[in-house]
N, C-alpha and C positions, 0 to 999 in steps of 0.2 A: 504492499501498499503505498502511494507518494505521500509527500507533507501538503500536496496541492492539487486541487480539481485538474487537470488538463483542460478541460473545455472551458469552464467559467473564469479558474484562476483563483480560484479562495481558496485557502488556507483547511485544510481537513479537521485542525484543531477548532475552528469555528466557521462551520459550515452554513451557520445562520447569518453572517456576516455578507456572503453572496448575492442576498438580494438587494445589497446595496451599488452593487457592479455598474448598473446603469445609470445609478444617481451619478455616480463617483465619478465616470465617463461624462458625465452633462458639468459637474461642478469645475474639472479640469477644463472643460473646452472653455467654460466662463473665466476661466484664473491667470490662463497661458497663452501666448502668442505662437506658442514652439507645437502645432497638433500633432509633432511626430513622438512626443513624449509623453503622452495621455496612457497609453497600455503601460508604458514602465511605471508612471506613479502611482495608477491605481494597482498594478504589481505591488510597488512600495508599501501602500496602505497594506495590503493583506499581507505581506512579511512582516507589519512590525505587528499586526494585531497576532497572528500565528505565533510571533518570539514572546511575545505577553505571559511574564510569570506569572503572573499571577490565577492560581485556580478557580477564583472566585467568578462568578457569573457578574456578566457585568451588567447593571441597572438599566440603562438609557444606552441601548448598542447604536442607534443611530446618531448618536450625542457623540458617542466614543468613535465611531466610524468617520466622520464629518471633523473631529476635533483630530483625529489624527490624519485627515488630509491634509488639513491647516499645518500641521508641523513638518508631513513631507514636502509640501509646496514651499515653508520657511526656508527649511535646511536646502532644497533645491536652489532657492533664490541666495541664501549665505554662499554656498558654496560657487555660485556660476559670478557672485561678486568677486569674491574673492581670488580665484582663478581668471577675472576680466573677460567670462567667457562671450560673451559680447561684441568685444574688440578685437577677436581673432578674425581673420581672414584667411578662408580657404585658400590653399596653394594652387595656384592655377599657372601650366605651364606656358599656356599662349601671351599671357600677360607678365609673368616674374621670369619667363626662360626657361632653357632645360638646364639639367644640372650635369650635361655635356661639357667636360673640363677633357676641351683637346689639345695636345700639345702646342699646337699654333697659336692658339685663342692664349693660351698661358705663356707663351711667349713673347706674343704682342703687346700684352697688357705690360708687363716688365718693361719691354721696350718703351712702352709708351708713360710708363712710371718715370723710368730715369731718363728722360728727355724735360718732364716736368721738372723733376728734381735738378737740373741740369739748370733751365731756363732761369728756376727760381734762384737757384746758389750765381747766375751771373749778373742777378740784380744789385743794384748800391746795399750795403747792409740795412741802413737805416730803413728803403723803402722796402726791403726785402721782410723787415721785420715788423713793420704796419702793416704788410699783406698779409701777410702769415695771422697777425693779433687779429685783423676785421675778418677773412676770407675762412681759415681754419679752425680759429677759438670764439669766433662770434663777438668779439668787444665790440663797443660801440664807440663812434667817432669820437665824442667829446672823451671820451675813457682815455683814449690812446692819447689824445692832444694834451691832455694833461700833463700822461704818463713822461710822455717826450717835452713837453714843456715849448708845445707849439699850437698857432690855432687849428681850429677844425677844417678849416678851410685847406691848411695846410697838410693836414693829414688826407683831404680828398685830393689833392695834386700827386701826393706820393701814390696813392690810388690808381688818378687815371695813368700815371706813369708806368706802374706796375703792369696793369692790366694790359697796357698799349706795349709793351713790351714783349709780354708773354704770348702775346695774339701774336704779333709779330715773327715769332721762332715757332710756330704752330702750324 
């Protein structure tokens, strides 16, 4: 004999709870956006009821079933929030590219990186430092100006020179 009824998904320990299955499905349809999770949520309710350790009968079974359902939903929400589940993006090879790391691509990328580093190294030191602080480290123009004791306009001119130099070498 199994721990649950395969047809209804109700635990054998509490078969009378199975009558609430359609109502639970409706409850979860109203409470969740992801309709694919409804069966799993219903099953979680029945699993929790089956795992109940008390041998005493439940006085208000309907109330107990729906209180358990609310608890299952709260736990699901808590897990999704902690794991930032709604922020995840499904990997799409057309959108994100393939994982094909062929030797030619790797070599081209290394050569491109070496060329960029050489171009940066060919800049005057102050211009290079200002460019790195702004573009790579994200510092504000006014912060860079304050750090070097120059005007914001001077920082902007260094940036223009750096970008023009880098573009001319590419």
